[in-house]
N, C-alpha and C positions, 0 to 999 in steps of 0.2 A: 504494500500500498504506499504509495507516494505522499508524506507529509511537508511543513512547513520548511523542516529541518534537509530538509533534501536541495534543500538549492538555500540553505542560508548560509547568511556574510556576518562574521562581530569583528569590529572594528573599534576600537579604542573613541573616547569620547573625547574631543577635541574644544580644548580651552580656551572662548574670543580674549581678547584683553578685553573688551566693550561690546552687548550686544549689537553695535553695526558694525564689529568686524566681518571681513568679510567669512570667515573663514566660524559664523557663529550661526549657520545653518539649525548643527546637528546641535546644539547646545539647545537650542530658541524650541526645539521637533522636540527632545525631552520636555519639556519645561510643557507643552502645552498635548503633551501625551498624557504625562504625572495629571494634569486639567482634567482632560476626558475622564482620565482611570474617576479622580476622584469623584467627578460626578456618579458615574454608573457604579463606584461602590457603594460610595456614600449617603447619592444622591444633590450633592452638596462644592459645587463647584472650587469655588472661593478659600477655599481643605489647600488648596497648588497652590506654593509660591509663586510669582510669574519670574521671567528668566531673570533678569533686576532684583531680583531678590537674591536668588542662589547664586549669582555670582562673582561675589566677591566669600565668601564661605567658599569659592572653586580656585582664585586666585588666592588667596593667604591660605598656604597650609603649616602655619606658624605652630594649635595648636589642634587643627585635624585636616588629618590629608582626607581628599574625596579624588576616588578615582572610577573611571564607568567608561559602560562598552553600551554601543549601538546593532541591533540586529536588525540585518536586512532582507528581504527578498527581495530582489531583481533592484528596485527605489522603493520599494515601500518598506518603511521604518515600523516592523512586529514586533518588538520589544528595546527596555533598555533596563540596564544593573548596575546602582551605583551604591560605591563604601562608604563609608564614613568610618577612620580608625585614628581614634585617642592618638595624642604625639605625647602621651607621659608617657616618663620611664618606665617598664615595665607593662603597659599595658595592654592588657586581655583583651580585650573585646574588639568588635567589628559588626557595627548598622550594614545591611543594605536596604534598599527600596526596591524591588523590583516593581516595572511598568509594562507590561500584555496589551497590546490591540484589543482590544472587547472583543473583534472580529475572528482572530488572532489565536481565542485558547483552544487547551486539548492538541493541540497537533505537533508539542513536542519542545519549542520555543520556554517554555516554560521550564523542563529539563535541563534542558542543556543553560540556563542563562540561569538555573540556579548551584546547577556546579560550577561555573568562572565563578560566583562569587564566592562558593565555598573555598574553590582554589586560592586563586589570592589576598583571603582570607590566611589561609595558612600560610601562603607566603608570608604573609605579614608580621607573624608570629603572636594569632589570637589563637587562642582555645573556644571564645563563647563566639558563635554567631547571632546578630538579633537583627527582629527587624518588625517593623508596625502593618497592621489589614489593616481596612477601612469599612465597613459594615451600617447596612439603614438598620433605625429602629427595630422595625416588623419584624419580631418573632417569628417563625413558621418552625415544625414541623424538627427539622434539621437544627439543634442547638448546640452552641460550644459552651464548654464553663469551663473559664480556667482555675490553674493549681491552687488559686488563690481561696479561689469557691466565690468568689462574689462576679457579679454580673453575670452575662453570658453572650453571645452575639451569633449571628446564624450567621447559616453554612458558604463562601465564594468560592471561586474557582480557586482564588490563594491559600485558601486554606486549608483543602482541600492539597493543593498543590506542596504547599507544606507537609501537612500530615502526611504524606507518602514520602517526602525528603525525612521526615524522622526529628521533624521540630515540634516541639512541646510549648502547646498556649500555656504560657505563663502568668497574663493579668488582662483586664477589661478596663479601658479607661472611657469613660460619658463627656462625647461632645458638649457642651451645653451654652449657649447662650441668651443672649442681654437686648434684648432691647434700645437700645440709648436713647430713642423717637416719640419714649414715654416721659411719665410726671416723675423727675427722680425726688419728689418730697421725703417717700420711702428711702434712699439711699441718707438724706439725708443726717433724719431721724436715725435711721440705725448708725454714721458716723454717732451725733454726739452722744449716743447712748453706751457705745465700746469709747470712747475718751477715757469716758467720765469711770467706766470702769475698769478702766488699764489704770488709770489714777495719775499723779503729775508727775512718777520719774519717763514717764514719753511724752515724748511729739513727734509729731509728721515733717517728716522731710519731705517736699516735692524737686523735681528739676527735668527739663528737659531734654535730652542724650546734646551733645554730651557731659559725661559724670564731673558736676565741678573740680577742681585739684585737689580739695581737702578732705571731700570721701572719696577719691578713690582706694585708699588703702582698706579704711574698714568697707567699700562695698564688693568690695573682692571679696571679703575672708563670707561675707556671705553666701557668694555667689560661686562660693567651692563648695558650699551646701547644701548645694540644688540638689547632688548628684546622689550623694549617702544618707542628708536626709527626710526623703518625699519614701512612700510606701512602694515596695520596688519587686514584691513576690521574693522568688528564686530566680531573678533576672541576675547575672554580674552585672558585678558596678565599681566603676574604675575610677578612684576618688580624680580627682580635680583639681588641680595647682591654680590657683589665681593669684594677681597681683598691682598690680597697680598700670603694669605695662600690658597684662592682660585685660583687662578690662579697658585701657587705653584703644587696645588692637579692634575692639568689637564694635566697640564703641562707631568706629573709622565706617568697619562693614555696613554698619545704619547706614551710616551716611551717604557712603559712594553708591546705596543700593535706592538710597532716596528715600528711605524707610522714614518716617515719625516715630519717638518711643517718650512716652513721660514713668515718671518712673517715682511710685509715691514709696519711702519707706521712714517703719516707726526708727527713733535714736532714744536710747536707753541717756536719760541723762547722765546718772551718778559712771559711767562709764564710758560717756559717749560713743559708744560702737552702735549699728546700725546691726538691727534685732529683726524688723522682718521686711518685707519689700513685695513691692506689685508693676509689674511692669505689661503695660499696654504700647503697641505699633501697629502701623499703619502706613501706606506705603504710598507715595508722592502724590496719589488720587487719594486726596481727602474723604471722598466722599464710599471712597472702596469700604469692606470689613475690616474692623478695629479685629486686633487678636494678643489675646492675653499671654506673654509670651514664660512669668514668669509666677511665681507667690510658694513667698516662702518664708515662717515664721521661725526660728530659734528651739529645737528643742529647749533648750534650758528655760524659753519666755513664753513657751505657751500659756494655755489659761486664762488672760486678760485679753482676750478681743483685739487681737493686734491683726488677726488673720484680718477681720470687718475693718480693723478703721483702714489697709492700707485696698481694701481693694475697694471701698467707699471712696475716699481723698478720692481714689485713682480714676472713679467711675463721675462722682462730680467733677475733675479739673480738665477731665477726658473733652465735657462739652462745650469748653472752650479753646481747642484743640481741635477739635473733627465736630461739629457742630452737626454737621451733613450725616454724616457714617450709621447707619442704617444696624449694626448689633458690635458685640461684643462678642466671639471666637474662643472657648478656652475647654481645654483637657484636665480630664481631675480621675485617676485612681479609684473604681469601684470601691473601693476600702478604703480610701478615705475618708466616711462618716466626716468626720470634723470639716473641712472645711467644703465637702458638697451639699450641707448640712447652713455651711455660708452662701453657697453659691445658691441654694434654694430660698434663703429668706431676703435675697437680697430679689432675687426675681428671676433667677437664671434659669433654663426650661433641658430636657434633655433635646437635643438633638440628629448626633450619628454615634456611633460607639470605633472606637479600636483596640486591635485582637494585640497584643505584646505574644513575641515566638521567639523562641529559644531553641538553640543546637547548641551539643556542646561535641563540640571537634577534636577536644584530645584524645 
C-alpha cells in the first residue's frame, strides 16, 4: 500500500533573520500550520503564536536551543516537528511540538517525525521527552485520564500516536478565558479584599517590560521558581537558573517580537523581595487576544491571597494598556485547585484543555 512516507522528504527548518527574509517561507508555514492545528484540535486558533512572536526565541539560543524539521510530499508541507532544549548544565529534558496537517493523519508521517524527535533528543543527551496535546472541552466515550487523576481529555489523532509510541499522559491543564470587555467592578472589589487580607507587609508593584533595573535580581529569583513551584505531576523538571541578564534577554525577545508585557508583582516589604507575580502579554495588535504567561506565589508566602492580588491588579491595569483586547487566555494544571479557585472566582471560564505527555528515553 502506498503511503505518504513513500514520497516524504524531511529537511531542517531554516531560521530566518526576520519574517520578511527571503528564506522565511518555511518558518511562516510552520506557524500557519500551528494555527490550523490549534483550530482543529482545540477550536481556538489564537492559541498558536505568530511567526513574529516565535522567531526571537529561535534566534537567541542562550537559554533554550530550538531546532526543527519540515516534512513534505512534493511541494506540500504535511508536517513539522520542533524541539526546545533547555541549556542549563545537566539538563535532562526536551520538549517537542509535533504538527501534522489535519488531512495527512494516519499515513505514516507522524511516526517518522516522532522517531526523528526522539533521535534528536537522545543525540542531545536528554532522557525525558515531553509534549503537549490540545483538546476541545467536550468529552465523548473515549477519554484519557492523566496519571495525576485530575481532569480528563478526549482522544485525538495525536494522543493515539503518542500512546502507540510509548508516551504516558502525565497531567491535564485547563485553558480558561476571561472576558476583558465586561464590568470589572467585581475584580476591583476582590483586589481590595485580597490586599486587606494580605496585610501591611505586602505591596503591589507593576511595570510594563522591560523590567526596571532595581527589580531585575529579585524578579529573576521569582522566575526561577516557576519551573519547580507549580504542580507538575511526574513530569521531569529541569531547574532553571535565572539572573538579571536572563531577564534582560527575555525582555529583549518580547520587544523584538513586538509584544507588550505587563507585570503585576507583590513585594514583601520587610525583605524587599518580590514574592508573587502575574504576566499578561499581547501581540503588536492590541486588539488581539491577551495571554497570561505566568502566575506564581512563592511557597513560603502562600495563604495570604497574593495570587488574587497579582491577577486582579494586572487585569485592572491591562484595561488601560489594551482596552480593545477581547479576552485573557491562561492555562493551569487541573490539580492546582488554589489557582483555579482564584480564576473561577474572578470570572474565568473553561475554554479548552491540554495534555502533558512524557516518554523516558533512558
